[in-house]
N, C-alpha and C positions, 0 to 999 in steps of 0.2 A: 384422365391419364392414370394408368395403373401404377402403383408404387412398386419399386423394385430395389433390391440391393445389389443386383448384378452390374458390376462396373462396366462391362462392355455395352450393356443396354443403356446405361446412363450416358456413356460417351457417345453412343449413336444419337441419342436425343440432343445432346449438346452440340454435336457437329453438324447435324442435319444433312443437307445435301452438298456441303462444301468439300469438293474433292481435294483441294489443296490442303485444307486442315486435316482431312482424313489421311492423306499421304504423310503429312508431318507427324501425326500420331503414330502411324505404322512405322516410320523411320525411328522414332524415339523408342518404341516398343522393341524393335530389333536391337538397338544399341543396349537396351536393358537386358534382353535375353542373352546376348553375347557376353556381356560383363558377368552376368549371373552364372553362366556355364563355365567361364574361366574360374570364377571363385569356387563353385561347387567341385570342379575337377581337382583344383589345387587342394582344397580342404579334405576332400575324399582321400587324396594321396598322403594326407598328414603333413603337408608342407606349409611353411610360412611363406609370405611374399618374398622374403629375402632368400629362402631356400630355392624357390622357383627361379628367381632372378639369377642366382648363381648358376643353376642348371642350364639356363638358356643364354648366358653371357650378357646379362644386362644388370641394371640396378633396381632396387626395391621400389623406388618411386614410379618406375615404368610399369611394374605389375599393378601397383595401386591405381594408376591411371587407367589401365586396361580393365580393371574390375569396377571402375566408376561408370554408372549407368549413363552419365552425361557425356562420356567420351565418344567421339565420332570417328576416330582414326584407326580403327582396327584394320591391320593389314593381313593379307592372306599369308605372307611369309612369317609374320610373328605368330599367327595362330598355328601354323605348321610347327614352328619351333616349340611352342607350348605343348601341343599334342604329342610330339615326339618325346619331350622330356617327361611327360606324364604317362607314357606308354599307351596313348590313345590314338585313334584314327580320326583325322579331321574329315568331315563330310560337308560339302556345300551343295545346296539344292536350289533350283529355280522352281517356284511354285506360282500358280495363278494368283494374280493380285485381285482382291475383292473390290478395289476402287478404280482400277484402270481397265479400260476396254481394249480388246485386241483389235489390231488393224487388219 
């Protein structure tokens, strides 16, 4: 086996052909990307969590939770509110899944 530092290749080796595990990893990666995009957009705008919370009519702990990679409750309505407050456009896409077969 060839050594690698590529995290995706390492995960592929660890998950093997287990589609359930691959789906779970993909879901966790998505949660992480959403949290990171909220954080990046907020900090790019020069806002604190409290500032953003005030703009969208919520409390700072809600923003902290949304920026947590372990959080699984991102709602479309909340993402729209954040996008609007930050002067951004929210885009949602459906892309082919590398682990699921089409019917």
